[in-house]
Gaussian input, Z-matrix of N, CA and C with variables (Angstrom, degrees):
# hf/3-21g

backbone

0 1
 N
 C     1     B1
 C     2     B2     1     A1
 N     3     B3     2     A2     1     D1
 C     4     B4     3     A3     2     D2
 C     5     B5     4     A4     3     D3
 N     6     B6     5     A5     4     D4
 C     7     B7     6     A6     5     D5
 C     8     B8     7     A7     6     D6
 N     9     B9     8     A8     7     D7
 C    10    B10     9     A9     8     D8
 C    11    B11    10    A10     9     D9
 N    12    B12    11    A11    10    D10
 C    13    B13    12    A12    11    D11
 C    14    B14    13    A13    12    D12
 N    15    B15    14    A14    13    D13
 C    16    B16    15    A15    14    D14
 C    17    B17    16    A16    15    D15
 N    18    B18    17    A17    16    D16
 C    19    B19    18    A18    17    D17
 C    20    B20    19    A19    18    D18
 N    21    B21    20    A20    19    D19
 C    22    B22    21    A21    20    D20
 C    23    B23    22    A22    21    D21
 N    24    B24    23    A23    22    D22
 C    25    B25    24    A24    23    D23
 C    26    B26    25    A25    24    D24
 N    27    B27    26    A26    25    D25
 C    28    B28    27    A27    26    D26
 C    29    B29    28    A28    27    D27
 N    30    B30    29    A29    28    D28
 C    31    B31    30    A30    29    D29
 C    32    B32    31    A31    30    D30
 N    33    B33    32    A32    31    D31
 C    34    B34    33    A33    32    D32
 C    35    B35    34    A34    33    D33
 N    36    B36    35    A35    34    D34
 C    37    B37    36    A36    35    D35
 C    38    B38    37    A37    36    D36
 N    39    B39    38    A38    37    D37
 C    40    B40    39    A39    38    D38
 C    41    B41    40    A40    39    D39
 N    42    B42    41    A41    40    D40
 C    43    B43    42    A42    41    D41
 C    44    B44    43    A43    42    D42
 N    45    B45    44    A44    43    D43
 C    46    B46    45    A45    44    D44
 C    47    B47    46    A46    45    D45
 N    48    B48    47    A47    46    D46
 C    49    B49    48    A48    47    D47
 C    50    B50    49    A49    48    D48
 N    51    B51    50    A50    49    D49
 C    52    B52    51    A51    50    D50
 C    53    B53    52    A52    51    D51
 N    54    B54    53    A53    52    D52
 C    55    B55    54    A54    53    D53
 C    56    B56    55    A55    54    D54
 N    57    B57    56    A56    55    D55
 C    58    B58    57    A57    56    D56
 C    59    B59    58    A58    57    D57
 N    60    B60    59    A59    58    D58
 C    61    B61    60    A60    59    D59
 C    62    B62    61    A61    60    D60
 N    63    B63    62    A62    61    D61
 C    64    B64    63    A63    62    D62
 C    65    B65    64    A64    63    D63
 N    66    B66    65    A65    64    D64
 C    67    B67    66    A66    65    D65
 C    68    B68    67    A67    66    D66
 N    69    B69    68    A68    67    D67
 C    70    B70    69    A69    68    D68
 C    71    B71    70    A70    69    D69
 N    72    B72    71    A71    70    D70
 C    73    B73    72    A72    71    D71
 C    74    B74    73    A73    72    D72
 N    75    B75    74    A74    73    D73
 C    76    B76    75    A75    74    D74
 C    77    B77    76    A76    75    D75
 N    78    B78    77    A77    76    D76
 C    79    B79    78    A78    77    D77
 C    80    B80    79    A79    78    D78
 N    81    B81    80    A80    79    D79
 C    82    B82    81    A81    80    D80
 C    83    B83    82    A82    81    D81
 N    84    B84    83    A83    82    D82
 C    85    B85    84    A84    83    D83
 C    86    B86    85    A85    84    D84
 N    87    B87    86    A86    85    D85
 C    88    B88    87    A87    86    D86
 C    89    B89    88    A88    87    D87
 N    90    B90    89    A89    88    D88
 C    91    B91    90    A90    89    D89
 C    92    B92    91    A91    90    D90
 N    93    B93    92    A92    91    D91
 C    94    B94    93    A93    92    D92
 C    95    B95    94    A94    93    D93
 N    96    B96    95    A95    94    D94
 C    97    B97    96    A96    95    D95
 C    98    B98    97    A97    96    D96
 N    99    B99    98    A98    97    D97
 C   100   B100    99    A99    98    D98
 C   101   B101   100   A100    99    D99
 N   102   B102   101   A101   100   D100
 C   103   B103   102   A102   101   D101
 C   104   B104   103   A103   102   D102
 N   105   B105   104   A104   103   D103
 C   106   B106   105   A105   104   D104
 C   107   B107   106   A106   105   D105
 N   108   B108   107   A107   106   D106
 C   109   B109   108   A108   107   D107
 C   110   B110   109   A109   108   D108
 N   111   B111   110   A110   109   D109
 C   112   B112   111   A111   110   D110
 C   113   B113   112   A112   111   D111
 N   114   B114   113   A113   112   D112
 C   115   B115   114   A114   113   D113
 C   116   B116   115   A115   114   D114
 N   117   B117   116   A116   115   D115
 C   118   B118   117   A117   116   D116
 C   119   B119   118   A118   117   D117
 N   120   B120   119   A119   118   D118
 C   121   B121   120   A120   119   D119
 C   122   B122   121   A121   120   D120
 N   123   B123   122   A122   121   D121
 C   124   B124   123   A123   122   D122
 C   125   B125   124   A124   123   D123
 N   126   B126   125   A125   124   D124
 C   127   B127   126   A126   125   D125
 C   128   B128   127   A127   126   D126
 N   129   B129   128   A128   127   D127
 C   130   B130   129   A129   128   D128
 C   131   B131   130   A130   129   D129
 N   132   B132   131   A131   130   D130
 C   133   B133   132   A132   131   D131
 C   134   B134   133   A133   132   D132
 N   135   B135   134   A134   133   D133
 C   136   B136   135   A135   134   D134
 C   137   B137   136   A136   135   D135
 N   138   B138   137   A137   136   D136
 C   139   B139   138   A138   137   D137
 C   140   B140   139   A139   138   D138
 N   141   B141   140   A140   139   D139
 C   142   B142   141   A141   140   D140
 C   143   B143   142   A142   141   D141
 N   144   B144   143   A143   142   D142
 C   145   B145   144   A144   143   D143
 C   146   B146   145   A145   144   D144
 N   147   B147   146   A146   145   D145
 C   148   B148   147   A147   146   D146
 C   149   B149   148   A148   147   D147
 N   150   B150   149   A149   148   D148
 C   151   B151   150   A150   149   D149
 C   152   B152   151   A151   150   D150
 N   153   B153   152   A152   151   D151
 C   154   B154   153   A153   152   D152
 C   155   B155   154   A154   153   D153
 N   156   B156   155   A155   154   D154
 C   157   B157   156   A156   155   D155
 C   158   B158   157   A157   156   D156
 N   159   B159   158   A158   157   D157
 C   160   B160   159   A159   158   D158
 C   161   B161   160   A160   159   D159
 N   162   B162   161   A161   160   D160
 C   163   B163   162   A162   161   D161
 C   164   B164   163   A163   162   D162
 N   165   B165   164   A164   163   D163
 C   166   B166   165   A165   164   D164
 C   167   B167   166   A166   165   D165
 N   168   B168   167   A167   166   D166
 C   169   B169   168   A168   167   D167
 C   170   B170   169   A169   168   D168
 N   171   B171   170   A170   169   D169
 C   172   B172   171   A171   170   D170
 C   173   B173   172   A172   171   D171
 N   174   B174   173   A173   172   D172
 C   175   B175   174   A174   173   D173
 C   176   B176   175   A175   174   D174
 N   177   B177   176   A176   175   D175
 C   178   B178   177   A177   176   D176
 C   179   B179   178   A178   177   D177

   B1=1.4317
   B2=1.5727
   B3=1.3210
   B4=1.4220
   B5=1.7182
   B6=1.3411
   B7=1.5586
   B8=1.4485
   B9=1.3652
   B10=1.4349
   B11=1.4329
   B12=1.2837
   B13=1.5280
   B14=1.4705
   B15=1.4519
   B16=1.3385
   B17=1.5657
   B18=1.2294
   B19=1.5102
   B20=1.5675
   B21=1.2599
   B22=1.4800
   B23=1.3895
   B24=1.2565
   B25=1.6032
   B26=1.4869
   B27=1.2952
   B28=1.6091
   B29=1.4532
   B30=1.2360
   B31=1.4808
   B32=1.6075
   B33=1.3040
   B34=1.4660
   B35=1.5372
   B36=1.2922
   B37=1.5741
   B38=1.5886
   B39=1.2856
   B40=1.4891
   B41=1.4322
   B42=1.5070
   B43=1.4538
   B44=1.5312
   B45=1.3435
   B46=1.3986
   B47=1.4760
   B48=1.3019
   B49=1.4391
   B50=1.4417
   B51=1.4436
   B52=1.4440
   B53=1.5377
   B54=1.2847
   B55=1.5055
   B56=1.4463
   B57=1.3412
   B58=1.5195
   B59=1.3575
   B60=1.3858
   B61=1.4565
   B62=1.4335
   B63=1.2937
   B64=1.4784
   B65=1.4317
   B66=1.4059
   B67=1.3169
   B68=1.5977
   B69=1.3335
   B70=1.5317
   B71=1.5913
   B72=1.3717
   B73=1.4416
   B74=1.5393
   B75=1.2757
   B76=1.4542
   B77=1.5347
   B78=1.2382
   B79=1.5021
   B80=1.4954
   B81=1.2674
   B82=1.4149
   B83=1.6138
   B84=1.3233
   B85=1.6000
   B86=1.5167
   B87=1.2756
   B88=1.3861
   B89=1.5482
   B90=1.3165
   B91=1.5908
   B92=1.4789
   B93=1.3988
   B94=1.4189
   B95=1.6070
   B96=1.2761
   B97=1.4427
   B98=1.5483
   B99=1.3774
   B100=1.3742
   B101=1.4076
   B102=1.2930
   B103=1.4215
   B104=1.5833
   B105=1.3171
   B106=1.4821
   B107=1.5126
   B108=1.3404
   B109=1.5015
   B110=1.5945
   B111=1.2002
   B112=1.4041
   B113=1.5202
   B114=1.4030
   B115=1.3684
   B116=1.4154
   B117=1.3247
   B118=1.3895
   B119=1.3951
   B120=1.3454
   B121=1.4318
   B122=1.5071
   B123=1.4287
   B124=1.3320
   B125=1.4813
   B126=1.2701
   B127=1.4955
   B128=1.5187
   B129=1.3072
   B130=1.5594
   B131=1.4614
   B132=1.2545
   B133=1.4150
   B134=1.5357
   B135=1.3247
   B136=1.4666
   B137=1.4395
   B138=1.3164
   B139=1.4101
   B140=1.5917
   B141=1.2774
   B142=1.4686
   B143=1.5361
   B144=1.3006
   B145=1.3986
   B146=1.5489
   B147=1.2995
   B148=1.5817
   B149=1.3826
   B150=1.3638
   B151=1.4694
   B152=1.5412
   B153=1.2936
   B154=1.3473
   B155=1.6181
   B156=1.3061
   B157=1.4733
   B158=1.5015
   B159=1.3048
   B160=1.4263
   B161=1.6338
   B162=1.3104
   B163=1.4868
   B164=1.4342
   B165=1.3567
   B166=1.5194
   B167=1.4928
   B168=1.3585
   B169=1.4536
   B170=1.5810
   B171=1.2583
   B172=1.4523
   B173=1.4772
   B174=1.3614
   B175=1.3719
   B176=1.5354
   B177=1.3459
   B178=1.4973
   B179=1.4262
   A1=109.32
   A2=116.04
   A3=119.79
   A4=110.10
   A5=110.52
   A6=112.49
   A7=110.26
   A8=125.25
   A9=124.19
   A10=115.12
   A11=119.19
   A12=124.24
   A13=104.52
   A14=113.86
   A15=113.21
   A16=108.18
   A17=119.66
   A18=128.77
   A19=107.71
   A20=119.46
   A21=116.14
   A22=113.52
   A23=116.91
   A24=123.99
   A25=105.13
   A26=108.59
   A27=119.36
   A28=115.46
   A29=122.93
   A30=125.19
   A31=107.76
   A32=115.94
   A33=115.17
   A34=113.10
   A35=115.47
   A36=117.11
   A37=103.18
   A38=113.67
   A39=119.23
   A40=113.58
   A41=113.23
   A42=118.69
   A43=111.72
   A44=119.77
   A45=121.88
   A46=104.90
   A47=124.37
   A48=126.68
   A49=119.60
   A50=114.37
   A51=118.00
   A52=111.35
   A53=121.33
   A54=119.17
   A55=110.77
   A56=115.36
   A57=120.85
   A58=117.02
   A59=115.27
   A60=120.22
   A61=110.58
   A62=124.23
   A63=127.80
   A64=110.85
   A65=119.86
   A66=131.53
   A67=111.93
   A68=112.35
   A69=129.68
   A70=102.51
   A71=114.76
   A72=117.71
   A73=112.21
   A74=115.90
   A75=118.22
   A76=112.42
   A77=119.57
   A78=121.78
   A79=110.98
   A80=120.77
   A81=125.55
   A82=109.78
   A83=113.03
   A84=116.81
   A85=110.74
   A86=117.32
   A87=120.27
   A88=118.49
   A89=109.03
   A90=115.82
   A91=107.02
   A92=113.74
   A93=117.41
   A94=107.63
   A95=117.75
   A96=123.25
   A97=106.49
   A98=114.69
   A99=114.16
   A100=123.25
   A101=123.75
   A102=127.97
   A103=115.15
   A104=118.03
   A105=118.99
   A106=109.25
   A107=118.86
   A108=123.40
   A109=112.76
   A110=117.79
   A111=124.74
   A112=108.66
   A113=120.37
   A114=123.34
   A115=119.52
   A116=120.19
   A117=121.87
   A118=114.53
   A119=121.82
   A120=126.16
   A121=111.06
   A122=117.15
   A123=121.87
   A124=114.74
   A125=116.66
   A126=122.81
   A127=109.65
   A128=117.17
   A129=119.61
   A130=112.82
   A131=123.88
   A132=127.59
   A133=115.65
   A134=112.85
   A135=120.17
   A136=110.27
   A137=122.77
   A138=122.86
   A139=112.01
   A140=117.87
   A141=124.19
   A142=109.96
   A143=119.00
   A144=120.58
   A145=105.31
   A146=115.62
   A147=120.56
   A148=109.40
   A149=119.21
   A150=124.14
   A151=107.27
   A152=119.67
   A153=123.29
   A154=115.87
   A155=111.02
   A156=119.94
   A157=116.38
   A158=115.93
   A159=124.17
   A160=110.09
   A161=118.42
   A162=122.35
   A163=105.75
   A164=124.25
   A165=118.90
   A166=112.53
   A167=120.01
   A168=130.91
   A169=112.56
   A170=112.83
   A171=123.80
   A172=108.91
   A173=116.55
   A174=120.34
   A175=110.79
   A176=115.74
   A177=123.31
   A178=108.92
   D1=-39.00
   D2=-173.28
   D3=-74.99
   D4=-13.60
   D5=178.48
   D6=-81.20
   D7=-4.91
   D8=172.04
   D9=-81.17
   D10=131.15
   D11=-179.52
   D12=-84.96
   D13=144.52
   D14=-179.15
   D15=-137.72
   D16=163.15
   D17=-174.37
   D18=-124.15
   D19=134.90
   D20=168.99
   D21=-111.26
   D22=123.49
   D23=-170.70
   D24=-114.65
   D25=132.93
   D26=170.72
   D27=-111.52
   D28=137.14
   D29=176.15
   D30=-83.64
   D31=112.64
   D32=-176.88
   D33=-111.04
   D34=-10.62
   D35=-179.82
   D36=-130.72
   D37=145.92
   D38=177.88
   D39=-76.91
   D40=132.98
   D41=-176.69
   D42=-77.48
   D43=7.72
   D44=-178.91
   D45=-66.34
   D46=143.12
   D47=-179.56
   D48=72.74
   D49=9.79
   D50=178.60
   D51=-104.26
   D52=177.47
   D53=-178.53
   D54=-70.31
   D55=149.32
   D56=177.93
   D57=-48.71
   D58=-44.44
   D59=179.33
   D60=-63.15
   D61=-34.11
   D62=-179.50
   D63=-67.84
   D64=-40.93
   D65=179.04
   D66=-61.99
   D67=-38.88
   D68=-176.20
   D69=-71.13
   D70=-40.41
   D71=-179.98
   D72=-69.55
   D73=-35.59
   D74=175.72
   D75=-65.98
   D76=-39.11
   D77=172.23
   D78=-68.50
   D79=-37.17
   D80=-178.30
   D81=-64.21
   D82=-31.46
   D83=176.13
   D84=-84.57
   D85=2.92
   D86=174.86
   D87=81.59
   D88=18.04
   D89=-179.52
   D90=-96.56
   D91=140.88
   D92=-176.27
   D93=-122.36
   D94=-71.09
   D95=-171.31
   D96=-98.28
   D97=159.97
   D98=169.67
   D99=-54.44
   D100=143.84
   D101=-170.54
   D102=63.27
   D103=10.44
   D104=174.30
   D105=-74.09
   D106=146.22
   D107=177.28
   D108=-112.44
   D109=157.68
   D110=179.55
   D111=-144.10
   D112=126.74
   D113=166.71
   D114=-90.27
   D115=116.97
   D116=-171.73
   D117=-126.16
   D118=155.17
   D119=-178.56
   D120=-76.68
   D121=133.57
   D122=-173.43
   D123=-76.01
   D124=89.09
   D125=-179.08
   D126=-119.19
   D127=158.67
   D128=172.00
   D129=-51.69
   D130=-42.22
   D131=176.95
   D132=-56.57
   D133=-50.30
   D134=175.33
   D135=-65.42
   D136=-44.10
   D137=178.14
   D138=-59.74
   D139=-36.20
   D140=178.52
   D141=-69.91
   D142=-30.68
   D143=-178.07
   D144=-76.66
   D145=-40.58
   D146=178.91
   D147=-61.28
   D148=-42.71
   D149=-174.96
   D150=-67.98
   D151=-34.91
   D152=179.89
   D153=-62.77
   D154=-39.82
   D155=176.30
   D156=-111.45
   D157=35.04
   D158=-170.88
   D159=-64.85
   D160=-19.62
   D161=179.80
   D162=-86.38
   D163=-6.04
   D164=178.54
   D165=-110.19
   D166=-15.69
   D167=-172.22
   D168=-115.47
   D169=157.58
   D170=166.71
   D171=-129.01
   D172=131.50
   D173=174.94
   D174=-93.28
   D175=123.08
   D176=-176.80
   D177=-93.99

């Protein structure tokens, strides 16, 4: 279990007023309210999702 790399992502800006696909990406990452965090496995797919909404999230 410890050999899996993880990323902690925090929602720091509201997705209100953003594109629908960006809001769906926020939900897909498991983020709900502002300042909520999610611990995710470090995969190319997750990194792509984070890159897509980089202006809304912060990687801790």
